[in-house]
OpenMM code with the backbone's topology and positions (N, CA, C; nanometers):
from openmm import Vec3, app, unit

residues = "MET ARG GLY ARG LEU ARG ALA TRP LEU ARG ARG HIS ILE SER TYR ARG TRP ALA ARG ARG ILE VAL VAL SER VAL ILE GLY GLY THR ILE LEU VAL MET GLY ILE ALA MET VAL VAL LEU PRO GLY PRO ALA ILE LEU VAL ILE PRO ILE GLY LEU GLY VAL LEU GLY LEU GLU PHE ALA PHE ALA ARG HIS TRP LEU ARG LYS LEU ARG ALA THR ALA THR SER MET VAL ASN ARG VAL ARG GLY ARG PRO ARG THR PRO ALA GLU PRO PRO ARG".split()
positions = [
    Vec3(0.0828, -0.1080, -0.0106),
    Vec3(0.0502, -0.0110, 0.0056),
    Vec3(0.0547, 0.1069, 0.0085),
    Vec3(0.1832, 0.1025, 0.0980),
    Vec3(0.2613, 0.2612, 0.0496),
    Vec3(0.3561, 0.2916, -0.0204),
    Vec3(0.3770, 0.1853, -0.1329),
    Vec3(0.4830, 0.2020, -0.1961),
    Vec3(0.3793, 0.2766, -0.3152),
    Vec3(0.2789, 0.2122, -0.3385),
    Vec3(0.1444, 0.2778, -0.4709),
    Vec3(0.1412, 0.4113, -0.3846),
    Vec3(0.0899, 0.4428, -0.3018),
    Vec3(0.1201, 0.5847, -0.2266),
    Vec3(0.1936, 0.6788, -0.2832),
    Vec3(0.3504, 0.6247, -0.2871),
    Vec3(0.4333, 0.6633, -0.2908),
    Vec3(0.4746, 0.7234, -0.5022),
    Vec3(0.4203, 0.6214, -0.5030),
    Vec3(0.4444, 0.5845, -0.6542),
    Vec3(0.3500, 0.6815, -0.7315),
    Vec3(0.1952, 0.7204, -0.7036),
    Vec3(0.1008, 0.7734, -0.7538),
    Vec3(0.1385, 0.9083, -0.6634),
    Vec3(0.2244, 0.9963, -0.5379),
    Vec3(0.2383, 1.0911, -0.5171),
    Vec3(0.3809, 1.1363, -0.6106),
    Vec3(0.4515, 1.0540, -0.6847),
    Vec3(0.5396, 1.0986, -0.7774),
    Vec3(0.4810, 1.1808, -0.8480),
    Vec3(0.4111, 1.1034, -0.9218),
    Vec3(0.3007, 1.0771, -1.0618),
    Vec3(0.2556, 1.2359, -1.0647),
    Vec3(0.1690, 1.3069, -1.0110),
    Vec3(0.0844, 1.3690, -0.9334),
    Vec3(0.1226, 1.4752, -0.9231),
    Vec3(0.2029, 1.5249, -0.7787),
    Vec3(0.2416, 1.6132, -0.6918),
    Vec3(0.3512, 1.6654, -0.7458),
    Vec3(0.3826, 1.7785, -0.8195),
    Vec3(0.5112, 1.8311, -0.8571),
    Vec3(0.5527, 1.9151, -0.7887),
    Vec3(0.6427, 2.0502, -0.8338),
    Vec3(0.6831, 2.1195, -0.7273),
    Vec3(0.5629, 2.2356, -0.6986),
    Vec3(0.5284, 2.2729, -0.8001),
    Vec3(0.4256, 2.3701, -0.8364),
    Vec3(0.3054, 2.3513, -0.7655),
    Vec3(0.2307, 2.2640, -0.7105),
    Vec3(0.1603, 2.2095, -0.6427),
    Vec3(0.2193, 2.1910, -0.5070),
    Vec3(0.3392, 2.1500, -0.4898),
    Vec3(0.3869, 2.1457, -0.3307),
    Vec3(0.4107, 2.2571, -0.2970),
    Vec3(0.4675, 2.3591, -0.3933),
    Vec3(0.4616, 2.4656, -0.3060),
    Vec3(0.3299, 2.5480, -0.2895),
    Vec3(0.2371, 2.5361, -0.3621),
    Vec3(0.1157, 2.5932, -0.3983),
    Vec3(0.0413, 2.5817, -0.2203),
    Vec3(0.0854, 2.3969, -0.1906),
    Vec3(-0.0112, 2.3375, -0.0580),
    Vec3(0.0734, 2.4030, 0.0601),
    Vec3(0.2023, 2.4678, 0.0418),
    Vec3(0.2802, 2.4701, 0.1683),
    Vec3(0.2795, 2.6426, 0.1844),
    Vec3(0.1999, 2.7351, 0.0712),
    Vec3(0.1983, 2.8709, 0.0945),
    Vec3(-0.0034, 2.8576, 0.1442),
    Vec3(-0.0626, 2.7646, 0.0939),
    Vec3(-0.1646, 2.7858, 0.1518),
    Vec3(-0.2009, 2.7583, 0.2818),
    Vec3(-0.1004, 2.6834, 0.3190),
    Vec3(-0.0959, 2.6002, 0.5045),
    Vec3(-0.0713, 2.7189, 0.5709),
    Vec3(0.0302, 2.7456, 0.5347),
    Vec3(0.1334, 2.8479, 0.6373),
    Vec3(0.0914, 3.0209, 0.5901),
    Vec3(0.0219, 3.0208, 0.4822),
    Vec3(-0.0776, 3.1680, 0.4975),
    Vec3(-0.1612, 3.1792, 0.5767),
    Vec3(-0.2707, 3.0943, 0.4887),
    Vec3(-0.3481, 3.0770, 0.5709),
    Vec3(-0.3872, 3.0541, 0.7536),
    Vec3(-0.2780, 2.9557, 0.7901),
    Vec3(-0.2754, 2.9713, 0.9453),
    Vec3(-0.2424, 3.1136, 0.9940),
    Vec3(-0.1547, 3.1939, 0.9484),
    Vec3(-0.1581, 3.3348, 0.9698),
    Vec3(-0.2447, 3.3927, 0.9826),
    Vec3(-0.3385, 3.3785, 0.8868),
    Vec3(-0.4109, 3.4582, 0.8837),
    Vec3(-0.5221, 3.4390, 0.9293),
    Vec3(-0.5482, 3.2752, 1.0073),
    Vec3(-0.6894, 3.2446, 1.0564),
    Vec3(-0.5975, 3.3576, 1.2172),
    Vec3(-0.5207, 3.3391, 1.2185),
    Vec3(-0.4266, 3.3805, 1.3394),
    Vec3(-0.4287, 3.5112, 1.4244),
    Vec3(-0.4746, 3.5677, 1.2913),
    Vec3(-0.4898, 3.6983, 1.2929),
    Vec3(-0.6073, 3.7508, 1.2934),
    Vec3(-0.7053, 3.6585, 1.2365),
    Vec3(-0.8431, 3.7285, 1.2125),
    Vec3(-0.8859, 3.6660, 1.4071),
    Vec3(-0.8502, 3.5330, 1.4737),
    Vec3(-0.8651, 3.5365, 1.5891),
    Vec3(-0.7947, 3.6453, 1.7224),
    Vec3(-0.7262, 3.7290, 1.6260),
    Vec3(-0.6429, 3.8045, 1.7403),
    Vec3(-0.7247, 3.9497, 1.7082),
    Vec3(-0.8573, 3.9635, 1.6951),
    Vec3(-0.9569, 4.0874, 1.6510),
    Vec3(-0.9737, 4.0693, 1.7735),
    Vec3(-1.0488, 3.9916, 1.8105),
    Vec3(-1.1062, 3.9325, 1.9595),
    Vec3(-1.0583, 3.9052, 2.0308),
    Vec3(-0.9315, 3.7939, 2.0521),
    Vec3(-0.7970, 3.7925, 2.1618),
    Vec3(-0.6810, 3.8643, 2.1423),
    Vec3(-0.6313, 3.9327, 2.2684),
    Vec3(-0.5485, 3.9751, 2.2212),
    Vec3(-0.4168, 3.9523, 2.1768),
    Vec3(-0.3773, 4.0734, 2.0947),
    Vec3(-0.2527, 4.0044, 1.9865),
    Vec3(-0.2421, 4.1100, 1.8963),
    Vec3(-0.1661, 4.1561, 1.8025),
    Vec3(-0.1537, 4.2047, 1.6902),
    Vec3(-0.1696, 4.1647, 1.5715),
    Vec3(-0.3614, 4.2220, 1.5726),
    Vec3(-0.4191, 4.1558, 1.4743),
    Vec3(-0.3681, 4.2270, 1.3492),
    Vec3(-0.3942, 4.3838, 1.3786),
    Vec3(-0.3157, 4.4436, 1.2532),
    Vec3(-0.1957, 4.4441, 1.2219),
    Vec3(-0.0937, 4.3957, 1.2293),
    Vec3(0.0034, 4.3603, 1.1784),
    Vec3(0.0030, 4.1784, 1.1264),
    Vec3(-0.0495, 4.1430, 1.2069),
    Vec3(-0.0739, 3.9942, 1.1260),
    Vec3(-0.1524, 3.9321, 1.0214),
    Vec3(-0.2225, 3.9984, 1.0085),
    Vec3(-0.3490, 3.9721, 0.8988),
    Vec3(-0.2585, 3.9843, 0.7410),
    Vec3(-0.2416, 4.1353, 0.7609),
    Vec3(-0.1463, 4.1701, 0.6621),
    Vec3(-0.0449, 4.0584, 0.5568),
    Vec3(0.0043, 4.0111, 0.7200),
    Vec3(0.1245, 3.9253, 0.6891),
    Vec3(0.0733, 3.8055, 0.5950),
    Vec3(-0.0315, 3.7135, 0.6817),
    Vec3(-0.0772, 3.6101, 0.5889),
    Vec3(-0.1486, 3.6294, 0.5020),
    Vec3(-0.1961, 3.7223, 0.4561),
    Vec3(-0.2390, 3.7812, 0.2909),
    Vec3(-0.1424, 3.8235, 0.2328),
    Vec3(-0.0246, 3.8465, 0.2395),
    Vec3(0.0711, 3.8860, 0.1344),
    Vec3(0.1577, 3.7345, 0.1361),
    Vec3(0.1695, 3.6177, 0.2616),
    Vec3(0.2064, 3.4646, 0.2091),
    Vec3(0.1276, 3.4233, 0.1390),
    Vec3(-0.0132, 3.4269, 0.1384),
    Vec3(-0.1303, 3.3569, 0.0491),
    Vec3(-0.1058, 3.4399, -0.0954),
    Vec3(-0.0739, 3.5821, -0.0699),
    Vec3(-0.0488, 3.6623, -0.1868),
    Vec3(0.0860, 3.5763, -0.3209),
    Vec3(0.1817, 3.5480, -0.2421),
    Vec3(0.2176, 3.4418, -0.3410),
    Vec3(0.1694, 3.3827, -0.4341),
    Vec3(0.0808, 3.3095, -0.3930),
    Vec3(0.0324, 3.2565, -0.5147),
    Vec3(-0.1335, 3.2438, -0.5524),
    Vec3(-0.2165, 3.3302, -0.4880),
    Vec3(-0.3399, 3.3565, -0.4933),
    Vec3(-0.3332, 3.4772, -0.5505),
    Vec3(-0.4486, 3.5121, -0.6507),
    Vec3(-0.4932, 3.6537, -0.6991),
    Vec3(-0.5831, 3.7101, -0.6484),
    Vec3(-0.7089, 3.6282, -0.5386),
    Vec3(-0.7711, 3.6872, -0.4271),
    Vec3(-0.6643, 3.7940, -0.3484),
    Vec3(-0.5540, 3.6542, -0.2884),
    Vec3(-0.5029, 3.7650, -0.1557),
    Vec3(-0.4652, 3.8874, -0.2168),
    Vec3(-0.3424, 3.8831, -0.3183),
    Vec3(-0.3077, 4.0257, -0.3429),
    Vec3(-0.4097, 4.1442, -0.3630),
    Vec3(-0.5251, 4.0820, -0.4390),
    Vec3(-0.6693, 4.1808, -0.4118),
    Vec3(-0.6911, 4.2574, -0.3261),
    Vec3(-0.7139, 4.1773, -0.2107),
    Vec3(-0.7831, 4.1718, -0.0937),
    Vec3(-0.6625, 4.2873, 0.0020),
    Vec3(-0.5277, 4.2211, -0.0091),
    Vec3(-0.4324, 4.3229, 0.0493),
    Vec3(-0.4130, 4.4459, 0.0026),
    Vec3(-0.4011, 4.4861, -0.1311),
    Vec3(-0.4062, 4.5956, -0.1931),
    Vec3(-0.5566, 4.6548, -0.1335),
    Vec3(-0.6920, 4.6388, -0.1378),
    Vec3(-0.7859, 4.7017, -0.0262),
    Vec3(-0.7609, 4.7514, 0.1089),
    Vec3(-0.7127, 4.6618, 0.1231),
    Vec3(-0.6679, 4.7057, 0.2829),
    Vec3(-0.5422, 4.7584, 0.2649),
    Vec3(-0.4573, 4.7957, 0.2173),
    Vec3(-0.3684, 4.9041, 0.1875),
    Vec3(-0.4115, 5.0264, 0.1364),
    Vec3(-0.5429, 5.0338, 0.0567),
    Vec3(-0.6113, 5.1659, 0.0248),
    Vec3(-0.6920, 5.2388, 0.1663),
    Vec3(-0.7777, 5.1131, 0.2159),
    Vec3(-0.8533, 5.2202, 0.3189),
    Vec3(-0.7212, 5.2092, 0.4790),
    Vec3(-0.6164, 5.1708, 0.4701),
    Vec3(-0.5186, 5.2265, 0.5746),
    Vec3(-0.4706, 5.3428, 0.5313),
    Vec3(-0.4802, 5.3233, 0.3984),
    Vec3(-0.4107, 5.4948, 0.3545),
    Vec3(-0.4446, 5.6033, 0.3637),
    Vec3(-0.6312, 5.5581, 0.3383),
    Vec3(-0.7125, 5.6791, 0.3334),
    Vec3(-0.7372, 5.7326, 0.5009),
    Vec3(-0.7164, 5.6312, 0.5483),
    Vec3(-0.7537, 5.6148, 0.7588),
    Vec3(-0.6869, 5.7208, 0.7754),
    Vec3(-0.5579, 5.6921, 0.7593),
    Vec3(-0.4293, 5.7438, 0.7922),
    Vec3(-0.4075, 5.8694, 0.7441),
    Vec3(-0.4684, 5.9026, 0.6054),
    Vec3(-0.5115, 6.0725, 0.5366),
    Vec3(-0.5822, 6.1614, 0.6229),
    Vec3(-0.6834, 6.0615, 0.6902),
    Vec3(-0.7700, 6.1369, 0.7173),
    Vec3(-0.7766, 6.2114, 0.8761),
    Vec3(-0.6691, 6.1016, 0.9362),
    Vec3(-0.6870, 6.1171, 1.1134),
    Vec3(-0.5381, 6.2624, 1.0901),
    Vec3(-0.4640, 6.2869, 0.9747),
    Vec3(-0.3838, 6.3504, 0.9770),
    Vec3(-0.4333, 6.5317, 0.9366),
    Vec3(-0.5527, 6.4885, 0.8663),
    Vec3(-0.6135, 6.5971, 0.7689),
    Vec3(-0.5644, 6.6296, 0.6597),
    Vec3(-0.5592, 6.5565, 0.6002),
    Vec3(-0.5273, 6.5480, 0.4679),
    Vec3(-0.6232, 6.5331, 0.3678),
    Vec3(-0.6367, 6.6209, 0.2814),
    Vec3(-0.7626, 6.5510, 0.1902),
    Vec3(-0.7290, 6.4276, 0.1322),
    Vec3(-0.8569, 6.3575, 0.0537),
    Vec3(-0.8534, 6.2651, 0.0116),
    Vec3(-0.8346, 6.2103, -0.1222),
    Vec3(-0.7150, 6.1615, -0.1377),
    Vec3(-0.6676, 6.1371, -0.3278),
    Vec3(-0.7426, 6.0394, -0.3561),
    Vec3(-0.8216, 6.0490, -0.4789),
    Vec3(-0.8591, 5.9271, -0.5332),
    Vec3(-0.7968, 5.7834, -0.5675),
    Vec3(-0.8667, 5.7217, -0.5129),
    Vec3(-0.7759, 5.5726, -0.5207),
    Vec3(-0.7523, 5.5504, -0.6635),
    Vec3(-0.5998, 5.4683, -0.6170),
    Vec3(-0.5534, 5.4341, -0.7503),
    Vec3(-0.6151, 5.2928, -0.8135),
    Vec3(-0.6389, 5.2874, -0.9771),
    Vec3(-0.7092, 5.1711, -1.0018),
    Vec3(-0.6740, 5.0666, -0.9768),
    Vec3(-0.7552, 4.9308, -0.9401),
    Vec3(-0.6197, 4.7948, -0.8912),
    Vec3(-0.5772, 4.7224, -1.0134),
    Vec3(-0.4724, 4.6988, -1.0105),
    Vec3(-0.3961, 4.6831, -1.1285),
    Vec3(-0.4292, 4.5358, -1.1624),
] * unit.nanometer
topology = app.Topology()
chain = topology.addChain("A")
for resn in residues:
    res = topology.addResidue(resn, chain)
    for name in ("N", "CA", "C"):
        topology.addAtom(name, app.Element.getBySymbol(name[0]), res)
């Protein structure tokens, strides 16, 4: 049984898929920890973008969310500083 499983894995799992799986697990774990830190004590403001950044290495949805998060944070900082709103850059 073990030999058949190893042979199947060698035939079907490439470097690209292995990397995608590893990035998914690590990035997803960091993101879930950041979301949990919203209600638990911890630096959620720092951990959530890190998780999205890791997921953004492989997934377009995470890059999109990270861009939206960055634009929202920039507009909030500008509002606090009293600067006028600048039009948001179109997504790339």
